[in-house]
C-alpha positions in Angstrom: 149.2 139.6 63.5 148.2 142.9 61.9 149.9 144.8 64.6 152.5 142.3 66.0 153.3 142.4 69.7 156.9 143.1 70.6 158.8 140.5 72.4 162.2 141.2 74.0 164.4 138.0 74.4 167.2 138.2 77.0 169.6 135.2 76.9 173.4 135.1 77.4 174.0 131.9 75.3 174.3 133.0 71.6 172.8 129.9 70.0 169.9 129.8 72.3 169.3 133.6 71.8 169.3 133.2 68.0 167.1 130.1 68.1 164.5 131.7 70.4 164.4 134.9 68.2 163.8 132.9 65.1 161.2 130.7 66.7 159.1 133.5 68.2 159.4 135.7 65.1 158.0 132.7 63.1 154.9 132.9 65.3 154.2 136.5 64.1 155.8 138.5 66.9 158.2 141.3 66.4 161.4 140.5 68.4 164.5 142.2 69.8 167.4 140.5 71.7 169.8 141.2 74.5 172.6 139.2 76.1 172.2 140.1 79.8 170.1 142.1 82.2 171.9 145.4 81.6 171.5 145.2 77.9 168.0 143.9 78.4 167.0 147.0 80.4 168.5 149.3 77.8 166.6 147.5 75.0 163.4 147.6 77.0 163.5 151.4 77.2 164.0 151.8 73.5 162.0 148.8 72.2 159.0 149.1 74.6 158.1 145.4 74.5 154.7 143.9 75.5 156.5 140.7 76.6 160.0 140.0 78.0 161.4 136.5 77.8 164.5 136.3 80.0 166.9 133.6 81.2 167.4 133.6 85.0 171.1 133.0 85.2 173.2 135.6 83.2 176.4 137.6 83.8 176.4 141.2 85.1 172.6 141.4 85.9 170.6 138.2 86.0 166.9 137.6 85.3 165.8 138.4 88.8 167.7 141.7 88.7 166.2 142.6 85.4 162.7 141.8 86.6 163.2 143.9 89.7 164.4 146.8 87.7 161.5 146.5 85.3 159.1 146.6 88.3 160.8 149.4 90.2 161.9 151.7 87.4 159.8 150.7 84.4 157.0 153.2 84.8 157.5 154.5 81.3 157.3 151.0 79.8 154.2 149.1 78.6 151.6 149.3 81.4 150.8 145.6 80.9 154.3 144.3 80.4 154.5 140.5 81.0 157.8 138.8 81.9 158.3 135.1 81.2 161.4 133.6 82.9 163.4 130.7 81.6 165.1 128.4 84.2 167.4 125.4 84.1 166.4 122.1 85.6 166.7 122.2 89.4 166.2 125.9 89.7 162.4 125.8 90.3 162.9 127.8 93.6 164.4 130.7 91.6 161.4 130.6 89.2 159.0 130.7 92.1 160.9 133.7 93.5 160.5 135.4 90.1 156.7 134.7 90.2 156.5 136.3 93.6 158.2 139.4 92.1 155.6 139.7 89.4 156.7 137.4 86.6 153.8 136.2 84.4 155.0 132.6 84.1 158.2 130.4 83.9 159.4 127.7 81.6 162.1 125.1 82.2 165.0 124.4 79.8 165.2 122.7 77.4 162.4 124.9 76.0 159.2 123.2 75.0 158.1 125.2 71.9 154.5 124.3 72.3 154.4 125.4 75.9 156.3 128.6 75.1 153.8 129.5 72.3 150.9 128.9 74.7 152.5 131.1 77.4 153.1 133.9 74.8 149.5 133.7 73.6 148.2 133.8 77.2 150.4 136.8 78.0 149.1 138.6 74.8 145.5 138.1 76.1 146.5 139.6 79.4 146.3 143.1 77.8 142.6 142.6 77.2 142.2 141.3 80.8 143.8 144.5 82.2 141.0 146.6 80.6 138.3 144.4 82.2 140.2 144.5 85.5 140.0 148.3 85.5 136.2 148.0 85.0 136.1 145.6 88.0 138.1 148.1 90.0 135.7 150.9 89.2 132.7 148.7 90.2 134.6 147.9 93.4 135.1 151.6 94.3 131.4 152.3 93.6 129.7 149.3 95.2 132.3 147.3 97.3 131.8 144.3 95.0 134.6 142.3 93.3 133.4 139.3 91.4 131.1 137.4 93.8 132.8 138.9 96.9 131.2 141.8 98.9 132.7 144.1 101.5 134.2 147.5 102.4 135.9 146.5 105.6 139.7 146.8 105.9 140.0 143.0 105.9 138.1 142.7 102.6 139.8 145.7 101.0 143.2 144.1 101.6 141.9 140.8 100.0 140.5 142.7 97.0 143.8 144.5 96.5 145.7 141.2 96.5 143.2 139.6 94.1 143.5 142.6 91.7 147.3 142.3 91.9 147.7 138.6 91.2 144.6 137.7 89.1 146.2 138.6 85.7 149.3 136.5 86.4 149.8 132.7 86.2 150.9 132.3 89.8 149.6 129.6 92.1 147.6 130.8 95.1 146.8 129.1 98.4 143.4 130.2 99.9 142.8 129.4 103.5 139.9 130.1 105.9 137.1 128.5 107.8 134.3 126.6 106.0 131.8 129.0 104.3 134.1 132.0 104.2 134.1 132.2 100.4 137.3 130.4 99.4 135.8 129.1 96.1 134.4 132.6 95.4 138.0 133.9 95.7 139.2 131.3 93.2 136.4 132.0 90.8 137.1 135.8 91.0 140.8 135.1 90.3 139.8 133.1 87.2 137.2 135.7 86.0 139.8 138.5 86.2 142.5 136.6 84.4 143.2 136.0 80.7 141.9 132.4 81.2 138.3 133.6 81.9 136.9 132.2 78.6 138.4 128.8 79.4 137.1 126.2 82.0 137.1 126.7 85.7 137.1 123.3 87.4 136.8 122.8 91.2 137.5 119.4 92.9 136.9 118.7 96.5 139.8 116.4 97.5 138.0 115.3 100.8 134.9 114.2 99.0 136.6 111.7 96.6 137.4 108.1 97.9 141.2 107.6 98.2 141.1 104.8 95.7 139.6 107.1 93.0 141.3 110.5 93.6 144.2 109.9 91.2 141.8 108.9 88.4 139.6 112.0 89.2 142.5 114.4 89.0 144.8 112.8 86.3 142.4 110.7 84.3 142.8 107.1 83.3 142.9 104.8 80.2 140.5 102.0 79.6 141.5 98.9 81.6 143.9 100.9 83.9 142.1 99.3 86.9 139.1 97.2 87.7 136.0 99.1 86.6 137.8 101.4 84.1 135.7 100.4 81.2 136.6 103.5 79.1 139.1 106.3 78.8 138.3 109.2 81.1 139.8 112.7 81.2 140.8 114.0 84.6 140.3 117.4 86.2 143.6 118.7 84.7 142.5 117.9 81.2 139.0 119.3 81.8 140.6 122.6 83.0 143.2 122.8 80.2 143.7 126.4 79.3 141.8 127.5 82.3 141.9 127.2 86.1 141.8 124.2 88.5 140.9 124.7 92.2 142.0 121.9 94.5 139.7 122.3 97.5 140.6 120.7 100.9 144.2 120.1 99.6 145.4 118.7 102.9 143.1 115.8 102.6 144.7 114.5 99.4 146.7 111.3 99.9 150.5 111.6 100.1 151.1 109.6 96.9 148.8 111.8 94.9 150.4 114.9 96.3 153.8 113.7 95.0 152.3 113.2 91.5 150.6 116.6 91.7 153.9 118.3 92.5 155.5 116.8 89.4 152.7 118.0 87.2 153.0 121.5 88.6 156.7 121.6 88.0 156.9 120.0 84.5 153.4 121.0 83.2 153.0 117.4 81.9 150.7 114.6 83.1 150.3 110.9 82.5 146.8 109.3 82.8 146.6 106.2 84.9 147.6 103.3 82.6 148.9 105.6 79.9 152.3 105.1 78.3 152.9 108.7 77.2 152.7 112.1 78.9 150.8 115.1 77.6 151.2 118.8 78.0 148.8 120.7 80.2 148.3 124.4 80.5 146.4 124.9 83.8 146.6 127.6 86.5 146.3 125.7 89.8 144.7 127.2 92.9 144.4 125.4 96.2 142.2 125.9 99.3 142.0 124.4 102.8 140.2 125.1 106.0 143.1 123.9 108.0 146.2 125.7 109.2 148.6 124.7 106.4 151.7 124.9 108.6 150.1 122.5 111.1 149.0 120.2 108.2 152.7 120.1 107.1 154.0 119.4 110.6 151.4 116.6 111.1 152.4 115.0 107.8 149.1 115.6 106.0 150.5 118.1 103.5 153.9 117.7 101.8 156.2 120.6 102.5 157.5 120.9 98.9 153.9 121.0 97.5 152.9 123.6 100.1 155.9 125.8 99.1 155.1 125.4 95.4 151.5 126.3 95.8 151.9 129.0 98.3 153.4 131.6 95.9 150.6 133.9 97.2 148.5 133.3 100.3 144.9 134.7 100.7 143.5 134.2 104.2 139.7 134.6 104.3 138.5 136.1 107.6 135.5 134.5 109.3 132.3 136.6 109.0 132.4 137.5 112.8 135.7 139.3 112.1 134.2 141.7 109.6 130.6 142.2 110.7 130.5 145.8 109.3 130.1 144.1 105.9 126.9 142.4 106.9 124.4 145.1 105.6 126.0 145.2 102.1 126.3 141.4 102.0 122.7 140.9 103.0 121.5 143.4 100.3 123.5 141.7 97.6 122.2 138.3 98.6 118.6 139.5 98.7 119.0 140.8 95.2 120.4 137.5 94.0 117.6 135.5 95.7 114.9 137.8 94.3 116.2 137.0 90.8 116.6 133.3 91.6 113.1 132.8 93.0 111.2 135.5 91.1 110.5 137.6 94.3 110.5 141.4 95.0 111.7 141.6 98.6 112.6 145.2 99.4 115.5 144.9 101.8 116.1 144.1 105.5 114.1 145.6 108.4 116.3 147.2 111.1 115.1 144.7 113.7 116.2 141.8 111.6 119.6 143.4 110.7 120.2 143.9 114.4 119.6 140.1 115.0 121.9 139.2 112.1 124.6 141.5 113.5 124.3 139.9 116.9 124.8 136.3 115.7 128.2 134.6 115.6 127.8 132.9 112.2 129.8 129.7 112.7 128.9 128.7 109.1 130.1 132.1 107.9 128.9 133.6 104.6 127.4 130.3 103.4 125.2 130.1 106.5 124.2 133.8 106.0 123.2 133.0 102.3 121.1 130.0 103.4 119.4 132.2 106.0 118.7 135.0 103.6 117.4 132.6 100.9 114.9 131.0 103.4 113.7 134.4 104.5 113.2 135.7 100.9 111.1 132.7 100.1 108.9 133.3 103.1 108.7 137.1 102.7 105.8 138.8 101.0 106.6 140.7 97.7 107.3 144.3 98.3 108.0 143.9 102.0 111.4 143.8 103.8 112.8 140.8 105.6 112.0 140.8 109.4 112.7 138.7 112.4 109.6 136.5 111.7 111.4 135.2 108.6 114.4 133.8 110.6 114.6 130.0 111.3 113.1 128.8 114.7 115.7 129.1 117.4 117.9 131.4 115.3 120.8 132.8 117.4 120.8 130.1 120.1 123.5 128.1 118.4 126.8 130.0 118.7 130.4 129.6 117.5 132.2 126.9 119.6 134.2 129.5 121.5 130.9 131.0 122.7 128.8 127.9 123.2 127.0 127.6 126.5 128.6 125.1 128.8 125.6 122.8 128.9 125.6 122.6 125.1 129.2 121.4 125.0 129.0 118.7 127.7 129.8 115.1 126.7 128.6 112.5 129.2 131.2 109.6 129.8 130.4 107.0 132.4 133.1 105.8 134.8 134.5 102.6 133.5 134.2 103.7 129.8 137.2 102.9 127.6 139.2 105.7 125.9 137.7 104.5 122.5 134.2 104.8 123.9 134.9 108.3 125.2 136.4 109.3 121.9 133.4 108.0 120.1 131.0 109.9 122.3 133.0 113.1 121.8 133.1 112.8 118.0 129.3 111.9 117.7 128.3 114.7 120.1 130.4 117.2 118.2 128.8 116.1 114.9 125.4 116.5 116.5 126.2 120.1 117.6 127.3 121.0 114.0 124.2 119.5 112.4 126.3 116.6 111.0 128.7 119.0 109.3 131.9 116.9 109.2 134.2 119.6 108.0 133.2 121.9 110.9 133.3 119.0 113.4 136.9 118.2 112.3 137.9 121.8 112.9 136.4 121.8 116.4 138.0 118.4 117.3 141.4 119.5 115.9 141.7 116.5 113.6 141.9 116.2 109.8 138.8 115.5 107.8 140.4 112.3 106.7 140.8 111.1 110.3 137.2 112.0 111.1 136.0 110.0 108.0 138.0 107.0 109.1 136.6 107.2 112.7 133.0 107.4 111.4 133.7 104.4 109.1 134.8 102.5 112.2 131.5 103.4 113.8 129.5 102.5 110.8 128.3 106.1 110.4 128.3 108.1 107.2 126.4 111.3 107.9 126.2 113.8 105.1 128.7 116.6 104.9 126.5 119.7 104.6 129.3 122.2 104.3 132.8 122.0 102.8 
């Protein structure tokens, strides 16, 4: 390094402190040491490090105390200071608490040198990310756009603020919200505004993969690991190595796979199906679900320990009907995107059409709006604005379930029908009302997507899932 970054190491055990200093110095960093949080704070003021590597359990002031002091009183320190915490086995909860307080990452003892070097390299790149994040903030102030997300409402501004705060870190994030609200867009924005932006972003829908194949899809497998495994295959963790992995519809993941996922998250190591050895992985994991995660935990569909591990930060995406003031800006951005995609020159939205858009309940949220805008752009003449004639036939007659007319929500069950027959009629009628959207139907019925899939399999029905 022509201008080596400064790393402050805070550790109360002398041999560990010396060993870490020699190791990190050997990688080209300039190091300074301290033996507890008080000395660490004093050294931070004089040394002005770019990275602090600190043990959690120390006399006088521990790692949490030092992290808190750096956050609250460190205004004169490096603006992009990254704190990496070291924790003993069995102290993962403390490490998660540190991440919530703003730590960049954590590492379990005994220290894995390869993993530590990767973390330090990622933290170094965070400095460049902060510059790009400031550019994104400026664009947000000027246009109300952050990544692929659009809005100036209070609800969206709060989400943008949280994204800006946590994007540069390595923390896990749980993203919740109805289908079509933009959960994957949030995940992609977190990735784009992080130091991992040049590495892969991989999204996997846990509800769309058969239960017999999901472990292979996520963790990979060796040749011959099971019938049909004719060659070695990398899983999603390996494909996302160095980057970001989004686990969509997390609550639909089988319980056994959830247990293996938790181990990978805590130890940063995975074993392919059929493999004899483990391998290191450096992946930031984000998770999304359209279910209430607390309800999923109470119903046994989501492991509580996995939920707490992933829910370091929670971003709850509001349905479109809750921030309709963002509709004009969203429509304009979508028209611009569709003009480019289809080679058109649509000039905007006529007031009459905007009024119709604002009056609709949007059960499919932003995804439904995008599909509606795309259809209208294709139909509209170049140079003209979108108007009501470009809307789908019958637009506005289908409403959110809470606002459905009573005759549209009736299910006819004859006297003498069995409970199973009544249940079948209700499920199939609900699917019909959602246009065969299984994810939305499961939300309306109050069951998990997995349960709905199983019921449809019993009925010999496999309608396509139009929205996830």
